C-alpha positions as CSV (number, residue, x, y, z in Angstrom):
1,M,82.4,116.9,77.2
2,I,81.2,118.8,73.9
3,R,81.6,122.5,74.5
4,V,79.0,124.3,72.6
5,L,78.3,128.5,71.1
6,L,74.6,129.4,70.8
7,A,74.6,132.1,68.1
8,D,71.5,133.3,67.6
9,D,69.8,137.0,67.4
10,Q,66.7,135.3,69.0
11,S,66.7,135.2,72.5
12,L,64.1,132.6,73.2
13,V,65.5,130.6,70.1
14,R,68.7,130.0,72.0
15,A,66.9,129.3,75.6
16,G,65.0,126.6,73.8
17,F,68.3,124.8,72.7
18,R,69.8,125.6,75.6
19,M,67.0,123.6,77.3
20,I,67.4,120.7,74.9
21,L,71.5,120.9,75.0
22,R,71.5,120.8,79.2
23,A,70.1,117.8,78.9
24,E,73.0,116.1,77.6
25,P,75.0,114.9,80.3
26,D,78.0,114.9,77.2
27,I,76.9,118.1,76.0
28,A,78.0,122.0,77.5
29,V,76.2,124.9,76.8
30,V,79.4,127.4,77.9
31,G,77.8,130.9,76.2
32,E,76.1,132.6,73.8
33,A,75.5,135.0,70.9
34,G,73.3,137.3,69.7
35,D,74.9,138.0,66.1
36,G,77.6,137.2,64.3
37,R,80.7,139.3,65.1
38,E,79.9,138.4,68.5
39,A,80.1,135.3,68.0
40,I,83.6,135.3,66.3
41,A,84.3,137.4,69.1
42,R,83.7,135.0,72.2
43,V,85.1,131.8,69.9
44,G,88.5,132.7,71.5
45,P,87.8,133.0,74.9
46,L,85.0,130.0,75.0
47,A,86.9,127.8,73.0
48,P,83.7,125.8,72.0
49,D,84.1,122.8,70.0
50,V,81.2,123.3,68.1
51,V,79.1,126.9,67.1
52,L,75.5,126.3,66.4
53,M,74.8,129.4,63.9
54,D,72.0,130.8,62.8
55,I,72.4,132.2,59.3
56,R,70.2,135.3,59.5
57,M,71.7,138.0,62.2
58,P,72.1,141.8,62.1
59,G,75.3,143.0,61.3
60,V,77.6,140.0,60.4
61,D,75.3,137.5,59.4
62,G,75.9,133.5,59.8
63,L,77.4,132.9,56.9
64,E,80.6,135.6,57.3
65,A,80.8,134.4,60.7
66,T,81.4,131.0,59.8
67,R,83.6,131.8,56.9
68,S,85.5,133.8,59.9
69,I,85.6,130.8,62.2
70,T,86.1,127.9,59.8
71,S,89.4,129.8,58.5
72,R,91.2,129.6,62.1
73,D,93.6,126.7,62.6
74,G,92.5,124.6,65.2
75,G,89.1,126.4,65.7
76,P,85.7,124.8,66.4
77,R,83.7,123.3,63.9
78,V,80.2,124.6,62.4
79,V,76.6,123.6,62.6
80,V,74.5,125.8,61.1
81,L,70.4,126.0,61.7
82,T,68.4,128.7,59.7
83,T,64.7,128.7,58.9
84,F,64.9,129.4,55.4
85,D,65.8,126.1,53.1
86,H,66.7,128.3,50.0
87,D,69.2,126.6,47.9
88,E,71.9,129.8,48.1
89,Y,71.8,129.5,51.8
90,V,72.7,125.8,51.4
91,Y,75.5,126.3,48.8
92,A,76.9,129.4,50.7
93,A,77.2,127.6,54.2
94,L,78.6,124.2,52.3
95,R,81.4,126.9,50.7
96,A,81.5,128.9,54.0
97,G,82.7,125.7,55.8
98,A,80.0,124.3,58.0
99,S,80.0,121.1,59.4
100,A,76.3,120.5,58.8
101,F,73.9,122.5,58.2
102,L,69.9,122.0,59.9
103,L,66.7,123.5,59.6
104,K,65.2,124.6,62.9
105,D,62.0,122.7,63.1
106,A,64.5,119.4,62.7
107,P,64.0,116.6,65.3
108,E,66.0,117.0,69.0
109,A,67.4,113.7,67.8
110,Q,68.9,115.5,64.7
111,L,70.6,118.5,66.5
112,L,71.8,116.0,69.0
113,A,73.7,113.7,66.5
114,A,74.6,116.7,64.1
115,I,77.1,118.2,67.4
116,R,78.3,114.9,68.1
117,V,79.1,113.6,64.5
118,V,81.0,117.1,64.0
119,A,82.6,117.4,67.5
120,D,84.1,114.1,66.2
121,G,85.2,115.5,63.2
122,G,82.6,114.1,61.2
123,S,79.7,115.8,58.4
124,L,76.1,115.6,59.1
125,F,73.0,117.8,56.7
126,A,69.1,117.6,56.3
127,P,68.1,115.0,53.9
128,S,67.3,117.8,51.4
129,V,71.2,119.3,51.4
130,T,72.9,116.3,48.8
131,R,69.5,116.8,46.6
132,R,70.3,120.1,46.6
133,L,73.6,120.0,45.9
134,I,73.3,117.7,43.0
135,E,70.7,119.4,41.5
136,R,72.7,122.3,41.9
137,F,75.4,120.7,39.4
138,A,72.9,119.2,37.2
139,G,72.6,121.9,35.0
140,E,76.4,122.6,34.6
141,P,78.4,122.1,31.4
142,D,80.8,118.7,31.0
143,T,83.5,120.8,30.7
144,P,85.5,120.9,34.0
145,A,87.0,124.1,35.7
146,R,91.0,122.6,36.3
147,D,92.1,123.7,39.5
148,A,95.9,122.7,39.9
149,R,95.3,121.4,43.2
150,F,93.9,118.1,41.8
151,D,97.2,117.5,40.8
152,E,98.9,116.8,44.4
153,L,96.6,113.6,44.6
154,T,97.8,110.7,43.7
155,E,95.5,108.3,41.8
156,R,94.5,106.8,44.9
157,E,93.1,109.9,46.6
158,L,91.3,110.9,43.4
159,E,89.6,107.4,44.0
160,V,89.0,108.5,47.6
161,L,87.6,111.7,46.6
162,R,85.1,110.7,43.7
163,L,83.7,108.1,46.5
164,V,83.8,111.2,49.3
165,A,81.7,113.0,46.8
166,A,79.4,110.2,45.9
167,G,78.2,110.1,49.4
168,L,80.1,107.1,50.8
169,S,81.3,106.7,54.6
170,N,84.6,106.0,55.5
171,A,83.6,102.2,56.2
172,E,81.8,102.2,52.9
173,I,84.8,103.6,51.2
174,S,87.0,101.0,53.0
175,T,84.8,97.8,52.0
176,A,84.4,99.4,48.7
177,L,88.3,99.6,48.1
178,V,89.3,96.2,50.2
179,V,91.4,98.4,52.8
180,S,91.2,99.4,57.0
181,E,88.8,102.3,57.5
182,H,91.8,103.8,59.2
183,T,94.1,103.9,55.8
184,T,90.7,105.4,54.5
185,K,91.0,108.1,57.2
186,T,94.6,108.6,56.3
187,H,93.8,109.1,52.4
188,V,91.0,111.7,53.7
189,A,93.2,113.5,56.0
190,S,96.1,113.5,52.8
191,I,93.1,115.0,50.4
192,L,92.0,118.0,52.9
193,L,95.6,119.1,53.8
194,K,96.3,119.3,49.7
195,L,93.5,120.7,48.5
196,G,93.6,123.4,51.8
197,L,90.1,122.3,53.0
198,R,88.5,122.1,56.3
199,N,86.0,118.8,55.9
200,R,84.6,116.7,53.4
201,V,81.9,118.6,52.3
202,Q,84.3,120.9,51.3
203,A,85.8,118.5,49.1
204,V,82.8,117.6,47.8
205,V,81.7,120.7,46.8
206,L,84.6,121.0,45.4
207,A,84.5,117.9,43.2
208,Y,81.5,119.1,41.9
209,E,82.8,122.5,40.9
210,C,85.7,120.7,38.8
211,G,84.0,118.3,37.2
212,L,85.9,115.3,38.8
213,V,82.4,114.1,39.6
214,R,79.3,114.6,37.6
215,P,75.2,114.3,38.7
216,G,74.4,111.1,37.8
217,G,78.1,110.1,37.4
């Protein structure tokens, strides 16, 4: 059973999500929060697997709450939901550690898929997010910003990271490198551990920021 915490300052929005999720036999809504501070406080006692997080909330907003929640060892994964498809929100959500970013008008099937995917350790984003990430770095200078953490990666791990940044799934990486999917998962886990990151999305952002990969490269 996937345990979900709803964090949104609008009670009607929470009610709508609750109705959608309660119809699913493998998902349980274990609690709600009306702002980021309450969401942070309720994560410990409720132990959700996934937090559906609004961005614009009074007091502590969703980005700050996401950053706090994802910094915890063994904490829940966060699906950011917003009505605002602004570049700064998308990028900030990725940097904060969100495992998924969706607009609130996304189809129900996409919302449910996002919850299941992130609960299983994956990531899922609205189609515009990858494009925005690429556009974000398209105009950056070609000289990469050095990050000593990359020195810890083996050549094969760097190769895997480049393929992750190119948008390939574990299965596609396995095919490209002619290795088992288990081996690919092991490489990805090692990359995240060495880079001190929570998920592969943060690894992609770091790879772009440091020039390990370039848009169109």
